[in-house]
VOTITI-184788 format. One record per atom (N, C-alpha, C): x, y, z. Coordinates in steps of 0.2 Angstrom, whole numbers, plus 5000, padded with zeros to 4 digits. Layout:
N
XYZ;...
***
This chain:
377
500449945000;500050005000;500450065000;500350114995;500750174995;500450225000;500950255003;500750305008;500850375005;500450425007;500550495004;500550545009;501050595008;501050655011;500750715007;500350755010;500050815007;500450875008;500450915003;500750985004;500251035001;500151085005;499651145002;500151194999;499951214993;500451254990;500151304985;500551354983;500351394977;500851394972;501451374973;502051364968;502051414963;502151474966;502151544962;502751574962;503251554958;503351484955;503651434959;503751374957;504051324961;504851334961;505051344967;505751364968;506151314973;506751324974;507151284978;506951274985;506651324988;506351314995;505751264994;505351264989;504851214988;505151144988;505651134984;506051074983;506251044990;506551094994;506851075000;506251045005;505651085005;505151065009;504850995007;504850985000;504550924998;505050865000;505650874999;506150825000;506150805008;506150855012;506150845019;505450815021;504950825018;504250795020;504350725018;504650705013;504650635011;505150595016;505650635018;506150605022;505950595029;505550645032;505350635038;504750585039;504350575034;503750535034;503850465031;504350455027;504450395023;503850385018;503550435016;502950435011;503250415004;502850375001;502950354994;502750404989;502250444991;501950484986;501850554989;501950614985;501850674987;501250704983;500750724987;500150754984;500050834986;500150874980;500050944981;499350964980;499051004985;498451034984;498651104982;498551124976;498851194973;498351234971;498351304974;497951354971;497851354964;497351374961;497251374954;497551444951;497151474947;497451534944;497451594948;497051604953;497051654958;497251634965;497651674968;497951654974;497651684981;497851664986;497551684993;497651754994;498151794992;498251864993;497851904988;497451874984;496951914979;497351934973;497851894971;498251904965;498151854960;498251864954;498351814949;498951784950;498951714949;499651674949;500051704943;500751704944;501151734939;501151694933;501051624934;500951584928;500351544929;499951524924;499351484925;499451414928;498851384930;498851324934;499251274931;499151264924;499451214921;500251214920;500451274919;501151284919;501451274926;501151294931;501451284938;501351204940;500851174938;500751104939;501251064936;501451084929;501951044926;502651054929;502751114931;503451124935;503451084941;502951074945;502951034951;503050964949;502650934944;502750864943;503450854940;503750894936;504350884934;504950884939;504750914945;505250924950;505150874956;504650824955;504650774960;503950764964;503450814963;502750804965;502450754961;502050704965;501750654961;501050664959;500650704963;499950714961;499850794962;499550824958;499350894959;498550904958;498250924964;497550934964;497451014964;496951034961;496751114961;496351124967;496651174971;496251204976;495751254973;495051244974;494651284970;494651354972;494351404968;494351474969;494051484976;493451454977;493051474983;493451464990;493951424989;494451414995;495051444994;495351454988;496051474987;496051554988;495551594986;495551664987;495151684993;495451674999;495051685005;495551705011;495251725016;495751735022;496051675024;496551675028;496951615029;496551555033;496151575037;495751525041;495251485036;494951515031;494551485027;494951445021;495451475019;495951445014;496251385017;496451385024;496651325027;496151275027;495551285029;495051235030;494851205024;494851245018;494651205012;495251165009;495851185010;496451145008;496551085012;496451095019;496551035023;496050975021;495451005020;494950955019;495050915012;495350945007;495550915001;496150865002;496650885006;497150845008;496950775011;496450785016;496150725019;495750685014;495350725010;494950685005;495350645000;496050664999;496450624995;496850564999;496550555005;496750495009;497550505011;497750565011;498450565014;498550545021;499150525023;499250505030;499550565034;499950605030;500250665033;500050735030;500150785033;500150855030;500750885032;501250905027;501850935029;501751015027;502051055030;502051125029;502651165032;502851215029;503351255031;503151305037;503551315041;503451355047;504051395049;503951455051;504551495054;504751465061;504251445065;504351415071;503951345072;504251295069;503951235069;503851195076;504151225081;504051195088;503451225091;503051265088;502451295091;501951245094;501651255100;501151205102;500451225099;500351195094;499751215090;499051195094;499151145098;498551125102;498351175107;498851205110;498751265115;498451325112;498651335106;498351395102;497651375101;497451315099;496851295097;496351305103;496651275109;496251275115;496051345117;496451395115;496351465118;496151515113;495951495107;495651545103;495051575105;494851635103;494251665106;493651635103;493151625107;492451605105;492051665103;491951715107;491551775106;491851825110;492051885107;492351935111;492152005108;491952045112;491752115109;492352155106;492952145109;493452175106;493652165099;493352105096;493452095089;492952135084;492552175087;492152215083;492452285081;493052295083;493452355081;493452365074;493452425071;493452435064;494052475062;494452485067;495052525065;495752485064;495652425065;496252375064;496052315061;496552285057;496352215054;496152165059;495652125057;495452065062;496052025064;496552005059;497051965060;497551985066;497652055066;498052085071;497752075078;497052085078;496752085085;496752005087;496651965082;496651895084;497251865087;497851885083;498551865085;498651895092;498451955094;498651985100;498251945106;497651925104;497251895109;497551825111;497751785106;498151725107;498751735111;499151785109;499751795113;499551815120;499051855122;498851865129;498651805133;498451755129;498151695132;498751645133;499151635128;499651585128;500351605128;500551665127;501251685126;501551665120;501151645115;501451615109;501251675103;501751695100;501651745094;501551705088;501051715084;500951695077;500851745072;501451785071;501351845067;501751835061;502051785059;502451765053;501951725048;502051745042;501551715037;501451635037;502051605037;501951525037;501751505044;501851535050;501651515056;500851525056;500651575053;499951595053;499551535050;499851525044;499451465040;499551395044;500151385047;500251325050;499651315056;499551365059;499051365065;498351355061;498251385055;497651375052;497551295050;498051265047;498051195046;497951155052;498251165057;498151125063;497451135066;497151195066;496451205068;496051165063;496151175057;495651145052;495651065052;496251035054;496350965055;495950945061;496050985066;495650965072;494950965071;494651015067;493951025066;493650965062;494050925058;493750865055;493950805058;494250805064;494350745068;495050725067;495550765065;496250755065;496450695061;496250685055;496450625051;497150635049;497450685049;498150695046;498650705052;499250675051;499750685055;500150745053;500250795057;500550865055;501350855055;501650885050;502350885050;502650955048;502650995053;502951065052;503751055050;503951095045;504651095043;504851165043;505451175046;505751235047;505951265041;505651335040;505851365034;506551385034;506851385028;507551405028;507651455022;508151495022;508351545017;508051605019;507851645014;507551715015;506851715019;506751775021;506051775024;505551775019;504851765021;504351755016;504251805012;504251875014;504151935010;504751965008;505351935009;505951975007;505951985000;506152044998;506152064991;506852064988;507352044992;508052044990;508251974989;508551954983;508751884982;509351874987;509251804989;509751784995;510451774992;510951764996;511651744993;511651674993;511251634995;511251564995;510851534989;510551474989;510151444984;509451444985;509251464991;508551474992;508351544994;507851574989;507651644990;506951644990;506651694993;505951704993;505551704987;504951684986;504551684980;504451754978;504351804983;504251874982;504851904978;505451884980;506051914977;506151884970;505951814969;506051784963;505551814958;504951824960;504351854956;504551924954;504851964958;505052034956;505552034950;506051984950;506551974945;506151954939;505751904939;505451874933;504951934930;504651974934;504252024931;504652074927;505252084929;505752124925;506052094919;505952024918;506251984913;506951964914;507151964921;507751934923;507751864924;507651824919;507551754920;508251714922;508751744919;509451714920;509651724927;509451784930;509651794937;509351744942;508751724941;508451684946;508551604944;508951594939;509051524937;509251474943;509751504947;510051464952;509551454958;509051494958;508551484964;507951434963;507951414957;507451364955;507651304952;507351244953;507551184950;507551194942;508051164939;508151164932;507551154928;507151094929;506551074926;506051124927;505951154933;505451214934;505651274930;506251294930;506551354926;506351344919;506451284916;506351274909;505551284907;505151264912;504451264911;504151334911;504451374916;504051444916;504451494912;505151484910;505551534907;505251554900;504851514897;504551524891;503751544891;503551544897;502851554898;502651634899;502051654898;501851724899;501751744906;502051794908;501951824915;501351854916;500951844921;500351874922;500351914929;500051974928;499952014935;499352054935;499252094940;498552124941;498452184936;499052214934;498952274929;498652254923;498652194921;498352164914;497552164915;497352164922;496652154923;496352224925;496752274926;496552344929;495952374924;496052374918;495552404914;494852374915;494852304915;494252274916;493952284923;494352284928;494152294935;493852364935;494252414932;494052484933;493352494930;493252464924;492552474921;492052444925;492152384928;491652344932;491452394938;491952424941;491852464947;491452524945;491652554940;491252624938;490552604935;490552554932;489852534928;489352504933;489552464938;489052434942;488752474947;488052464947;487752504952;487952484960;487852534964;488052524971;487752464974;487052454972;486752394975;487052324972;487252324966;487652264964;488252254967;488652304968;489252294972;489152274979;488652304982;488552284989;488352204990;488152174984;487952104985;488552064984;489152084982;489752054981;490052024988;490251964988;490551934994;491051974997;490951985004;491452015008;491452095007;490952115004;490852195003;490452225009;490852245014;490552265020;490752335022;490352365026;490552435029;490552485024;490152485019;490152535014;490752545010;491252495010;491852495006;491652504998;491052484996;490952484989;490952564986;490752604991;490752674989;491552704987;491952674992;492652694991;492952664985;492752604984;493052564978;492852604971;492252624971;491952654965;492352724964;492352764969;492752824969;493452824967;493752774970;494452754968;494552734961;494052694958;494152674951;494052734947;493652784948;493552844944;494152884944;494552894950;495052944951;495752914949;495852844949;496452814948;496652794941;497252804939;497452784932;497752714932;498052694938;498352624938;498052584944;498252524944;498052474949;498352494955;499052514955;499352534961;499052594964;498952644960;498652704963;497952684966;497552644963;496952624966;496952594973;497452544973;497552514980;497752564985;498152614984;498452664988;497852704991;497352724986;496752764987;496352724992;496252664991;495752624995;495952605002;496652595002;496852565009;496752605015;496552565020;496452595027;496752555032;496752575038;497052525043;496752455043;496052465042;495652395043;495652365036;495652395030;495652365024;496352365021;496752305022;497352295020;497452285012;498052295009;498052275002;497852205000;497952155004;497752095003;496952085003;496652115008;495952115008;495652155002;495852205000;495652244994;495752204988;496252174987;496452134981;495952074981;495752044986;495251984986;494652014984;494452074987;493752104985;493752114977;494352134974;494352154967;494252084963;494552034966;494451964962;493651954962;493351964968;492651944969;492251984964;492452054963;492052094959;492152074952;492752054949;492852034943;492451974941;492351924946;491951864945;491251864947;491051924949;490351934952;490151884957;490651874962;490551814967;490051834973;489651794974;489151804980;489351764986;489051774992;489251734998;489051664997;488451644993;488251584993;488751534989;489151564985;489651534981;490251514984;490451554990;491051544993;491051504999;490551515003;490551475010;490351405010;490651365006;490551295005;491151255006;490951185008;491551135009;491751115002;492251085001;492451044995;491951004992;491751014986;491250964983;491550924977;492150934976;492450894971;493250894971;493550844968;494350844967;494450854960;494850914958;495050924952;495750904951;495850854947;496550824945;496850874940;497450894941;497850934936;498350894933;498650844937;499150804934;499450754939;499850704936;500150654940;500750624936;501150594940;501750554938;501550484937;501950434935;501750364935;501650344942;502050364947;501950344954;501250374956;501150434955;500550464956;499950424954;499950404948;499450364945;499250304948;499850274951;499750214955;499350224961;499550284964;499150304970;498450314969;498350354963;497650364962;497250304960;497550254957;497150194956;497050154963;497450164968;497450134974;496850164978;496750234978;496250264982;495550274978;495550264972;494950284968;494250264971;494250204973;493650174976;493450194983;493950234986;493850254993;493650324993;493650364987;493550434987;492850454989;492750504993;492050524994;491850574990;492250614987;492150664982;492250644975;491850664970;491950654963;492650684961;493050644957;493650664954;493550694947;493650754946;493550784939;494250784935;494250754929;494850754925;494650784918;494050794917;493850824911;493250874912;493350934909;492850984910;492351004904;491750994905;491251014899;490751064902;490251074898;489751124901;489351104907;489251034907;488851004913;489251014919;489950994919;490351004924;490451074927;490451114922;490551194924;489951214928;489351194926;488751214929;488651174936;488851114936;488751074943;489251084948;489951094945;490451104950;490951164950;491251174944;491851214943;491651284940;491051314941;490851374938;491351434940;491551434946;491951494948;492651484946;492951424946;493551404943;493551424935;493051404932;492951414925;493051494924;492651534927;492651604926;493351634928;493651604933;494351634935;494851614930;494751554927;495151534921;495051574915;494451594913;494351634907;494651694908;494751724914;495051794914;495851784912;496151724915;496851714913;496851694906;496451664903;496451644896;496451704891;496051754894;496051824890;496751854889;497151834894;497851874895;498351824891;498351764893;498851724890;498651674884;498051674882;497851644876;497851564877;497951534883;497951464884;497351444887;497051384884;496451354887;496651334894;496151344899;496251334906;495751274908;495151264905;494751214907;494451174902;494051204897;493851164891;494451144887;494451084884;494951054880;495651034884;495551034890;496151024894;496050954898;496550914898;496550854901;497150854906;497150814912;497650804917;498350794913;498850824916;499550814914;499750744916;500050694912;500250634914;500950624912;501450624917;502150614916;502250534917;502550514912;502750444912;503450424914;
***
């Protein structure tokens, strides 16, 4: 029987830090198979992935991942606790034994944090600070444990999500090495942050980042089209200016009258960067604004987002991954989608389809129709 370790990822793009994490995960668990639950074309911070989901899936498979499953839009483009919940449920649905993840502080007592998280507290109704900051300070006051680093925040989310579904996964935190998560300077070693790598790639400096990514990964994305928010700004601006306030108010997470601010900013801003600076407040961070913008582009409502995983979308697998899929196929409780047609779009993947069409408008590559899972032999 093959045993699998799950990894929750964005691979934006796949770099040496991801390779280190995957290698460590297999070494520490003895797993035969690596299953990556990877965000699709739009990411947790409300950004389009630098490369489309097929390019990123291929890079991961060529570098040692055995199975790539798409994390649907309704879970991928969410605050960290909802992102974590959706991703962990998919890892469990794939019958993995372990969940491995990077953490700045892997020795954190996750159970202590889980036991001391707030149930209901009036202080969380403040409107002048981000919810995440208040939540982190509350936990620190109760436990003495700080979770203010990006990977530690997600790690806590994974641990909590696993507990809520009965702890089917053994957690394997792996110490993050190399640059800090949001470091925009390339490191002197071989592992650099994805942020620094993306900055170089956006400027066309492919050769500069070559040493920071596995060769097979570099060859995959060095010829692909780079995608960023600026390419969607004209469409977003039109949507915000044209849409009635009542329509904007119905969009998921559109609260506290922010729709008025978004509309005025769209009228006055010439670039997406100017728009973000205009809208930002202490409570509305850049990330929250960007997610809102995603929801506006896709006309997303609350009923489409607050749901549990309903399907497993296979993006690709290796020969070993195929063996694992054959092993678990009769035990899966969710349908596995390998081909998308009109019926599948209507029943399951309508948000992923719309999100993919936006990307297709920019890079010209089919994202759902006419696409089959990547099979590496």
